[in-house]
C-alpha positions in Angstrom: -27.7 11.2 57.4 -24.2 11.5 57.0 -23.0 7.8 56.1 -25.9 8.2 53.6 -24.2 11.2 52.3 -21.1 9.4 51.6 -22.7 6.3 50.4 -24.3 8.4 47.7 -21.3 10.3 46.7 -19.0 6.8 46.3 -21.9 5.2 44.3 -21.6 8.6 42.1 -17.7 8.2 41.8 -17.9 4.4 41.4 -20.1 5.0 38.2 -18.0 7.6 37.1 -15.1 6.1 36.9 -16.3 3.1 35.6 -18.0 5.3 32.9 -14.8 7.1 32.2 -12.7 4.0 32.6 -15.0 2.0 30.1 -14.8 4.9 27.5 -10.7 4.4 28.0 -10.5 1.4 27.2 -12.7 1.6 23.9 -10.7 4.2 22.6 -7.7 2.6 23.2 -8.9 -0.5 21.3 -10.1 1.7 18.5 -6.6 3.3 18.0 -4.9 -0.2 18.7 -7.4 -1.4 15.7 -6.5 1.5 13.6 -2.5 0.8 14.2 -3.0 -2.7 13.6 -4.4 -2.1 10.2 -2.6 0.8 9.1 -1.0 0.5 5.8 1.3 3.9 6.1 4.8 3.0 5.8 7.0 5.9 6.1 10.7 6.3 6.1 11.5 8.5 8.4 14.8 10.6 8.2 16.7 12.2 10.9 19.6 14.6 10.4 22.9 15.1 11.6 24.4 17.8 13.9 24.0 21.3 13.1 21.1 20.2 10.4 18.0 21.9 10.2 15.0 19.6 9.3 15.1 20.5 5.4 18.5 18.4 5.2 17.1 16.1 3.2 15.0 18.7 0.4 17.0 17.9 -2.3 17.1 14.1 -1.6 13.3 14.3 -1.7 13.1 16.2 -4.9 15.5 13.8 -7.1 13.2 10.6 -5.2 9.6 12.6 -6.2 10.9 13.8 -10.1 11.1 10.1 -11.1 7.3 8.5 -10.0 4.5 9.7 -7.9 5.6 12.1 -5.4 5.9 11.2 -1.6 4.5 13.6 1.2 6.9 15.4 3.2 6.2 16.1 6.6 8.7 17.2 9.2 8.8 17.3 12.6 11.2 20.0 15.0 11.0 18.8 18.7 12.3 21.6 21.0 14.5 21.7 24.3 11.2 21.1 26.5 9.7 18.5 24.3 7.2 20.6 22.5 6.5 19.4 18.6 6.2 21.7 15.5 4.6 20.0 12.6 5.4 21.2 9.0 4.1 20.1 6.2 1.7 17.4 5.9 0.5 13.7 4.9 -1.4 13.0 2.0 -4.8 10.7 2.6 -3.6 8.4 0.4 0.3 8.1 0.8 1.2 4.9 1.7 5.1 6.2 1.8 5.8 9.4 3.0 8.8 10.7 3.9 9.1 12.3 7.6 11.8 14.4 9.0 12.5 14.5 13.1 14.8 17.3 13.8 16.3 18.7 17.3 16.1 22.5 18.2 18.9 20.9 20.5 21.3 19.9 17.5 24.4 20.1 18.8 27.1 17.7 18.6 28.3 15.7 21.5 27.7 12.7 23.8 25.2 14.2 26.1 23.2 16.4 22.9 23.2 13.2 21.3 21.6 11.2 24.2 19.2 14.0 24.8 18.0 13.7 21.3 17.4 10.1 21.1 15.1 10.6 23.8 13.4 13.6 22.0 13.1 11.0 19.2 11.0 8.4 20.9 8.7 11.2 22.5 8.0 12.3 18.6 7.6 8.4 17.6 5.3 8.2 20.1 3.3 11.2 18.7 3.2 10.3 15.1 1.6 6.6 15.8 -0.7 8.7 17.8 -1.9 10.9 14.8 -1.1 8.7 11.9 -1.8 5.4 13.4 1.3 3.5 11.8 3.5 0.4 13.3 5.9 -0.2 10.6 8.6 2.3 9.2 12.1 2.3 7.7 14.7 4.6 9.0 17.7 6.7 7.4 20.3 8.7 9.7 22.9 11.3 8.6 25.8 11.8 10.5 25.0 11.8 13.8 21.7 11.4 13.1 22.4 7.3 12.6 23.7 7.4 16.7 20.5 9.2 17.6 18.5 6.1 15.8 21.0 3.4 17.9 20.4 5.0 21.1 16.8 5.4 20.5 16.8 1.4 19.0 18.8 0.5 22.1 17.1 2.4 25.0 13.5 3.2 23.9 12.5 1.3 20.9 9.9 -1.8 22.0 9.0 -4.3 19.3 5.2 -4.2 20.4 5.1 -0.6 19.8 7.0 -0.1 16.3 8.3 -2.6 13.5 11.3 -1.6 12.0 12.3 -3.6 8.9 15.7 -1.2 7.7 18.1 1.3 8.7 20.1 3.2 7.0 23.1 5.5 8.3 24.8 7.8 6.1 28.4 8.6 7.2 27.6 7.9 10.3 30.8 8.2 12.7 29.9 5.4 15.5 33.6 5.7 17.0 33.5 9.7 16.6 36.6 11.3 15.2 38.5 8.1 16.2 40.6 6.7 12.9 41.7 3.9 14.7 39.8 0.8 15.7 41.9 0.3 18.2 40.8 3.4 20.3 37.4 3.3 21.2 35.0 6.2 22.7 32.9 5.6 25.7 29.9 6.1 23.1 31.0 3.4 21.0 31.6 1.1 23.9 28.3 2.1 25.5 26.7 1.4 21.9 28.2 -2.1 22.0 27.6 -3.2 25.5 23.8 -2.0 24.8 23.4 -3.7 21.3 21.5 -6.9 22.9 18.7 -4.6 22.8 18.6 -4.2 19.0 15.4 -5.5 17.1 16.9 -8.8 16.1 14.9 -8.9 12.6 16.7 -5.4 11.5 18.5 -5.2 8.4 20.8 -2.0 8.4 22.8 -0.4 5.9 25.6 1.4 6.5 27.3 3.8 4.3 30.3 5.4 4.0 31.7 8.3 2.1 35.5 8.2 1.0 37.2 11.4 -1.3 40.4 9.8 -0.3 39.9 6.5 1.5 40.4 7.7 4.8 37.4 9.9 5.3 34.8 12.3 3.9 36.3 15.1 4.5 35.3 15.4 8.2 34.0 11.5 9.2 37.1 9.2 9.3 35.9 5.8 7.5 37.3 3.9 10.1 34.8 5.5 12.7 31.7 4.6 10.3 32.7 1.2 10.0 33.0 0.8 14.0 29.1 0.2 13.3 29.7 -3.4 13.0 31.0 -3.9 16.3 27.3 -2.4 17.4 25.3 -4.2 14.6 26.9 -7.4 13.0 25.7 -10.8 14.6 23.0 -8.3 16.7 20.3 -8.0 13.9 19.3 -10.2 11.1 21.9 -8.4 8.7 24.5 -5.9 8.2 25.9 -4.5 5.2 28.8 -1.8 4.7 28.9 0.2 1.8 31.5 2.7 0.7 30.8 5.4 -2.0 33.2 7.7 -3.3 33.9 10.6 -6.0 33.0 13.6 -6.2 29.7 13.6 -4.3 31.1 11.5 -1.5 31.6 14.4 0.8 30.2 13.9 4.3 27.4 17.1 3.4 26.9 15.8 0.2 25.8 12.2 1.1 22.5 12.7 1.2 22.0 13.8 -2.3 25.0 11.5 -3.7 23.4 9.6 -7.0 24.7 6.2 -5.6 23.2 6.6 -1.8 19.7 7.9 -3.8 19.4 4.7 -5.8 20.6 2.9 -2.1 17.7 4.2 -0.5 15.3 3.4 -3.4 16.1 -0.3 -4.1 16.8 -0.9 -0.4 14.3 0.9 1.6 11.3 2.4 -1.0 11.1 -0.8 -3.2 11.0 -3.7 -0.4 8.3 -1.7 1.5 6.2 -1.2 -1.5 6.5 -5.0 -2.0 5.6 -5.6 1.3 2.6 -3.0 0.8 1.3 -5.1 -1.9 1.2 -8.2 -0.2 -0.8 -6.9 2.6 
């Protein structure tokens, strides 16, 4: 009698596991199909240290004033990894803007490494919600470091296709003004650059007030990015902007930077979408 009871329970468990397993496979297959067929190609922005998810508002307003507006979704990641969403993506918007910011937005290598891990979590959650696979990335200041560490440690080509990365005033060698004095972080990023996507097009933008720095970040620290990206990715381009709006905090609103984002990110993504 006892053996019969055990056999019955075992059969019920097998049937239940089979049912839920089949349901999980069907759900996963449906989700993957949505991702593969998605025509949404967002541009995802990460602000720098001490900056909030509102950092790019002026940039978005400038771009949206020129034509069909892009939806804006903002994601705040807490220190426990919880995500808070502000804004929304319109149903027919194929090129929305998404900002990912962090409750712990402090400077320093240890903080930046944590931010990169939270960035990975936020991207996975966004993909589950919106089923996109391709996006381009923009990072201001330390936001460019977040993207670089993410690409080296967390990115997988099977999960996301990232054709373009643009960094604005990113201090790849922190506050060092000499390329001969490499920080621990720069050495780590150089060592890990074999993990960068081989088909990535990378633009590194430096601002300059006096041809030495942008008021905060030395130009040579921005240029140090070449040791990480050059010859490791499909294309690496160093760009320097100058003038009244080339200060570090003003770079996202700099007219030349706005033009660079429009011509090198938004237009190529739009052309790619029309080919699909």
